[in-house]
N, C-alpha and C positions, 0 to 999 in steps of 0.2 A: 454506517457501520456502528457507530456508538449506540444507536438505538437498539441494535440487535444483540450487542454484547452485554451480558449481565456481569459486568466487572466493577471492581472497586473504583477505578479511575478510567475516564475516557481517554482516547487517543487524541491529544491536542495538537499534534503536528506530524509532519513526515520527515523531520530530520532524524538522523541516526540516534541522537540523544533522546529525542521525544519517543521514538519507537522503543528504544532500550528501556526507558523509564516505564512505559506502559507495560512492557513484557514483565519487568521486574515486579512492579507494584501488584500486578494481577496474577502473578505466579503462572505465567504462560511459558510453556517450553520454548526456549529460543530457537530450537531447530524445527518447530512445528511448521506445517504448510502455510498457515495463515500469516505467520511472521515472515516467512520467505516471500510470500506474495506481496505483502505490504512493502517490504524492502525493495522488491523489484519495481513496484509502482513508483516508489520514492525516487529511485535512480532514474527512471524514465522521465518523470516529471521534471527532475533537475535538468536533464538533457534538453527537454522542450523549453524550459524557462530560459536557458542560455541561447537557444536558437530562435527565440521569438522575434528578434529584430531582423532575422535573415529571411530571404525569400523561401517560401514553403518548398521543401525538397521532397523527393521520394522517401528519403530516410525519415524526415519529420512525419510524413503521413503514415509510414510503416509503424513508427513508435507510437503514434497516436492510436492506431488500430490495436497495437499490443496492450496499451493501457486499458482500452475499452474491454478487451478480452480478459485482462487480469481483474478488472472490476467484477466481471461476471463470475470469475473463478472465486474471488473473495466472497461474493454474495452466496454462492453455492456452499463454500466451505463454512461460512457462518451458520447456514441452515443445517449443515451436516453435523457440526460439532457445537457443543456449548462451551464457551470459554469462561 
């Protein structure tokens, strides 16, 4: 993602604070689709990180598929808009 974005500062993490900083520094509209997608992925990855020691469940597999889909949406959004 950082290679595609012509921004002042790259996105260095997926914590709320890292995303908020990236949005602020690069003057990105906080309610933009790209920000919403990144925050959704962040939340889903947090879920998976906390479930990593558990047996793979249907919920785990579903969220993993949602992350893959969100990745594609982010890629398309980056191509569609110039941040």
